[in-house]
C-alpha positions as CSV (number, residue, x, y, z in Angstrom):
1,M,-46.8,20.5,-58.8
2,E,-50.7,21.2,-59.7
3,D,-51.5,17.3,-59.2
4,L,-49.9,17.0,-55.6
5,I,-52.5,15.8,-53.1
6,E,-51.5,16.1,-49.8
7,I,-53.1,14.5,-46.3
8,R,-53.0,14.6,-42.6
9,W,-54.0,12.3,-40.8
10,H,-54.9,13.0,-36.8
11,G,-55.5,10.0,-34.6
12,R,-54.6,8.3,-31.3
13,G,-52.1,6.0,-30.6
14,G,-53.4,2.4,-31.4
15,Q,-56.1,3.3,-33.5
16,G,-54.1,2.9,-36.7
17,A,-54.2,6.2,-38.2
18,K,-50.1,5.5,-39.2
19,T,-51.0,2.0,-40.4
20,A,-53.9,3.6,-42.8
21,S,-52.0,6.2,-44.1
22,L,-49.3,3.7,-44.9
23,L,-52.1,1.4,-46.7
24,L,-52.9,4.2,-48.3
25,A,-49.5,5.0,-49.9
26,D,-49.0,1.5,-50.9
27,A,-52.3,1.4,-52.7
28,A,-51.8,4.5,-54.5
29,F,-48.1,3.7,-55.6
30,N,-49.8,0.1,-57.0
31,T,-51.9,2.5,-59.2
32,G,-49.2,4.4,-60.9
33,K,-48.4,7.0,-58.1
34,F,-45.6,8.6,-57.0
35,I,-46.1,8.5,-52.9
36,Q,-45.2,9.4,-49.4
37,G,-46.6,8.0,-46.0
38,F,-44.7,8.7,-43.0
39,P,-46.0,9.5,-39.1
40,E,-44.8,12.2,-37.0
41,Y,-42.9,10.7,-34.3
42,G,-43.1,12.0,-30.3
43,P,-43.4,10.5,-27.2
44,E,-46.7,8.9,-28.7
45,R,-48.3,6.0,-26.3
46,M,-51.5,4.4,-26.5
47,G,-54.2,7.1,-26.6
48,A,-51.9,10.1,-27.1
49,P,-52.5,12.2,-30.5
50,I,-50.3,11.2,-33.5
51,T,-50.1,12.5,-36.6
52,A,-49.6,10.6,-40.2
53,Y,-49.2,12.2,-43.5
54,N,-49.5,11.3,-47.1
55,R,-48.4,12.9,-50.4
56,I,-49.7,11.4,-53.5
57,S,-48.8,12.5,-57.0
58,N,-49.0,11.6,-60.7
59,S,-45.1,13.1,-61.0
60,P,-42.2,12.6,-58.6
61,I,-42.4,14.1,-55.4
62,T,-39.4,16.5,-54.4
63,I,-40.7,18.0,-51.0
64,H,-39.5,15.9,-48.1
65,S,-41.3,17.9,-45.2
66,N,-44.1,17.6,-42.9
67,I,-47.2,19.3,-44.5
68,Y,-48.4,22.4,-43.4
69,E,-51.3,23.0,-45.6
70,P,-53.0,19.8,-46.7
71,D,-55.7,19.2,-49.6
72,Y,-57.4,16.9,-46.8
73,V,-57.5,15.9,-43.3
74,V,-58.6,12.9,-41.4
75,V,-59.4,12.8,-38.1
76,V,-59.9,9.3,-36.8
77,D,-60.9,10.4,-33.3
78,D,-63.5,13.4,-33.2
79,T,-62.3,13.8,-29.4
80,L,-59.0,15.5,-31.4
81,L,-62.0,18.4,-32.1
82,D,-61.2,19.8,-28.7
83,A,-57.4,19.1,-28.2
84,V,-55.9,19.6,-31.4
85,D,-55.9,22.7,-34.2
86,V,-57.2,19.7,-37.0
87,T,-58.2,22.3,-39.6
88,S,-54.5,24.3,-39.5
89,G,-53.8,25.0,-42.5
90,L,-56.3,23.3,-44.2
91,K,-57.2,24.3,-48.0
92,E,-60.9,25.3,-48.0
93,S,-60.7,23.7,-51.6
94,G,-60.5,20.4,-49.6
95,A,-61.8,18.7,-47.2
96,I,-61.9,17.3,-43.4
97,I,-63.1,13.7,-42.9
98,I,-64.3,13.1,-39.7
99,N,-64.8,9.6,-37.5
100,T,-68.2,11.1,-35.6
101,T,-71.9,10.8,-34.8
102,K,-71.8,14.1,-34.0
103,D,-74.1,16.5,-36.2
104,G,-73.0,19.2,-38.5
105,D,-73.8,22.2,-36.7
106,S,-71.7,21.0,-33.8
107,L,-69.2,20.1,-36.0
108,K,-69.1,23.4,-37.4
109,K,-68.9,25.0,-34.2
110,K,-66.0,22.9,-33.4
111,L,-64.4,23.7,-36.8
112,K,-64.4,27.0,-35.9
113,D,-63.7,29.2,-39.2
114,Y,-63.1,26.4,-41.5
115,N,-65.5,27.0,-44.9
116,G,-64.3,24.2,-46.8
117,G,-65.5,20.5,-47.4
118,I,-66.8,18.5,-44.2
119,Y,-67.3,14.7,-44.3
120,T,-68.4,12.3,-41.5
121,I,-68.6,8.8,-41.1
122,D,-69.5,6.6,-38.1
123,A,-66.5,4.1,-38.2
124,R,-67.2,2.5,-35.1
125,K,-70.7,1.6,-36.3
126,V,-68.9,0.4,-40.0
127,S,-66.2,-1.6,-37.9
128,I,-68.4,-3.2,-35.3
129,E,-70.9,-4.2,-38.1
130,A,-68.1,-5.4,-40.3
131,L,-65.6,-6.4,-37.8
132,G,-67.1,-7.3,-34.6
133,K,-64.4,-4.9,-33.1
134,Y,-63.4,-1.6,-33.2
135,F,-60.9,-0.6,-35.8
136,P,-61.5,3.1,-37.5
137,N,-58.8,2.8,-39.6
138,T,-59.9,0.6,-42.2
139,P,-63.7,2.4,-42.9
140,M,-61.3,6.1,-42.5
141,L,-59.1,4.5,-45.6
142,A,-61.9,3.9,-47.4
143,A,-63.5,7.7,-46.5
144,I,-60.5,9.4,-47.6
145,V,-60.4,7.5,-50.9
146,K,-64.0,8.2,-51.5
147,V,-63.8,12.1,-50.8
148,S,-60.5,12.8,-52.4
149,G,-61.0,10.3,-55.8
150,I,-57.2,9.5,-55.4
151,M,-58.6,6.0,-57.4
152,T,-61.6,4.5,-58.0
153,D,-63.2,2.5,-55.3
154,E,-62.8,-0.8,-57.4
155,E,-58.9,0.2,-57.7
156,L,-58.9,0.6,-53.5
157,L,-61.0,-3.0,-53.1
158,N,-58.7,-4.9,-55.3
159,D,-55.5,-3.3,-54.1
160,M,-56.6,-3.6,-50.1
161,E,-57.5,-7.7,-50.9
162,G,-54.1,-8.4,-52.2
163,S,-52.7,-6.1,-49.1
164,F,-55.2,-7.7,-46.7
165,K,-53.9,-11.5,-47.8
166,H,-50.2,-10.6,-47.4
167,K,-50.5,-9.0,-43.9
168,F,-53.4,-11.3,-42.5
169,A,-51.8,-14.4,-43.7
170,K,-52.0,-16.2,-40.4
171,K,-55.1,-14.8,-39.5
172,P,-57.5,-15.3,-43.0
173,E,-60.5,-14.8,-40.9
174,V,-60.1,-11.1,-40.7
175,I,-59.6,-10.7,-44.9
176,E,-63.1,-10.8,-45.3
177,G,-64.4,-8.5,-42.4
178,N,-61.9,-5.8,-43.4
179,M,-63.1,-5.9,-47.0
180,N,-66.5,-5.7,-45.7
181,A,-65.5,-2.4,-43.7
182,L,-64.1,-0.8,-46.8
183,K,-67.3,-1.6,-49.1
184,I,-69.3,-0.3,-46.4
185,A,-67.6,2.8,-45.7
186,L,-67.3,3.7,-49.5
187,N,-71.1,3.9,-49.3
188,E,-71.5,5.7,-45.5
189,V,-69.5,8.5,-45.7
190,K,-71.5,11.4,-45.8
191,K,-70.8,15.6,-46.8
192,V,-72.1,17.8,-44.0
193,N,-74.2,20.7,-45.7
C-alpha cells in the first residue's frame, strides 16, 4: 500500500491524544479516505503514558495491528521524550512533531539517532491564547495535518467546524476557541533545522 500513512501518537492520559487521533480519523474519512483510528489500552490513568494510532489511505486498509514503523509520530507531552522511545521504528522519510518549547539542539540529543524531520509547536501557548486553558490535542491535530499533508488546511477547518458543532452542541462557547486553536497551530508548527 504505497499511499498508506501510519501515525503513532504519544501522550499522557487526560491530554486528549486518543481524542485527537479519532478526530483525525473522522476528518480524513470525510475527505474520502479509508481510515483507522485506535488507542492502545493498558492500565492507563490520568497522567500515565498512552499511545494511539492512525492509518490513512486512498485504498482499503487490510492491516489490523498496532503500528510498529510509523511515517509520523506526534508527541503531545515532551516529558515523554525521557520516558518513552518515541522514535522507535519511525521512518526517517517521515517526521516527528513535538509539543515543546525546547530548542533544536536539545531535542536532537533526546532523539538520539533519529535523522528524519523534526517539527515543534508550543501547543500550550496556542491553547492558552485560543481557549484560555491548556488542551494540547487541538493544536497537535492541526500540526500533524500541516506536516503530513493528509488533507488541506481548508478541508481540516471545514470538517472540524462541523465536528465541533456536534461535539460541543451543549457548550457552543468553546467552538470558536477550538477553531482559533486550529488556525493558529497551522501557522505555528515549525521545522527544526
